Residue frames as qw, qx, qy, qz and C-alpha x, y, z in Angstrom:
[[0.390, 0.145, 0.759, 0.501, 7.63, 23.27, 4.55],
 [0.249, 0.570, 0.157, -0.768, 6.23, 26.36, 2.85],
 [0.534, 0.509, -0.387, -0.554, 6.63, 25.36, -0.78],
 [0.730, -0.054, 0.680, -0.038, 6.04, 21.94, -2.25],
 [0.308, 0.423, -0.643, -0.559, 6.73, 20.17, -5.51],
 [0.875, 0.102, 0.313, -0.356, 4.51, 17.43, -6.83],
 [0.110, 0.476, -0.822, -0.293, 6.26, 14.36, -8.27],
 [0.929, 0.048, -0.170, -0.325, 5.28, 10.98, -9.62],
 [0.221, -0.560, 0.785, -0.142, 7.04, 8.18, -7.78],
 [0.858, 0.103, -0.431, -0.259, 7.25, 4.58, -8.90],
 [0.371, -0.516, 0.705, -0.316, 7.84, 2.06, -6.12],
 [0.325, 0.054, -0.937, -0.115, 8.13, -1.71, -6.10],
 [0.623, -0.456, -0.425, -0.473, 4.87, -3.23, -4.81],
 [0.726, -0.333, -0.518, 0.305, 6.50, -4.68, -1.70],
 [0.318, 0.003, -0.256, 0.913, 8.06, -1.35, -0.72],
 [0.312, -0.355, -0.221, -0.854, 4.75, 0.42, -1.27],
 [0.713, -0.442, -0.503, -0.208, 2.92, -2.09, 0.91],
 [0.626, -0.220, -0.453, 0.596, 5.54, -1.74, 3.65],
 [0.112, 0.137, -0.094, 0.980, 5.34, 2.06, 3.56],
 [0.495, -0.435, -0.361, -0.661, 1.54, 1.96, 3.71],
 [0.744, -0.405, -0.521, 0.107, 1.77, -0.27, 6.79],
 [0.480, -0.101, -0.325, 0.809, 4.30, 2.01, 8.44],
 [0.112, -0.290, -0.108, -0.944, 2.16, 5.06, 7.70],
 [0.623, -0.481, -0.451, -0.421, -0.93, 3.40, 9.17],
 [0.714, -0.361, -0.482, 0.356, 0.89, 2.38, 12.34],
 [0.344, -0.117, -0.190, 0.912, 2.20, 5.95, 12.74],
 [0.140, 0.770, 0.563, -0.265, -1.24, 7.40, 11.88],
 [0.030, -0.573, 0.283, 0.769, 0.19, 9.35, 8.95],
 [0.744, 0.599, 0.038, -0.293, -0.73, 9.55, 5.29],
 [0.891, 0.150, 0.202, 0.378, 1.51, 7.73, 2.85],
 [0.384, 0.780, -0.031, 0.493, 2.81, 11.08, 1.61],
 [0.363, -0.848, 0.252, -0.292, 3.57, 12.25, 5.15],
 [0.900, -0.321, 0.265, 0.129, 5.36, 8.97, 5.89],
 [0.775, 0.400, 0.115, 0.476, 7.59, 9.31, 2.84],
 [0.121, 0.851, -0.118, 0.497, 8.37, 12.97, 3.64],
 [0.643, -0.714, 0.230, -0.154, 9.06, 12.09, 7.29],
 [0.922, -0.136, 0.238, 0.272, 11.46, 9.28, 6.36],
 [0.609, 0.583, 0.052, 0.535, 13.29, 11.42, 3.80],
 [0.128, -0.883, 0.160, -0.421, 13.69, 14.26, 6.32],
 [0.792, -0.556, 0.251, 0.004, 15.02, 11.88, 8.99],
 [0.879, 0.129, 0.200, 0.413, 17.53, 10.44, 6.53],
 [0.363, 0.773, -0.005, 0.521, 18.56, 13.92, 5.33],
 [0.382, -0.852, 0.210, -0.289, 19.12, 15.09, 8.92],
 [0.888, -0.340, 0.266, 0.161, 21.15, 11.97, 9.73],
 [0.759, 0.404, 0.136, 0.492, 23.28, 12.48, 6.63],
 [0.089, 0.874, -0.090, 0.469, 23.89, 16.12, 7.56],
 [0.643, -0.712, 0.258, -0.113, 24.96, 15.06, 11.06],
 [0.918, -0.042, 0.238, 0.314, 27.34, 12.47, 9.60],
 [0.555, 0.647, 0.054, 0.519, 28.89, 15.10, 7.34],
 [0.180, -0.892, 0.166, -0.381, 29.50, 17.41, 10.32],
 [0.841, -0.498, 0.199, 0.074, 31.29, 14.73, 12.36],
 [0.063, 0.792, -0.580, -0.179, 35.11, 14.66, 12.03]]
């Protein structure tokens, strides 16, 4: 990830709290947790698109 873009993200309180908990349990920052989860989902979607 050489280049980055900064965004403002609004989340429901319960989703934010859940993500914070997930990040803590994985010993990641909240930002890293969000990026990780988006990358996993993107890779899964790409795999689904390649399947016949």
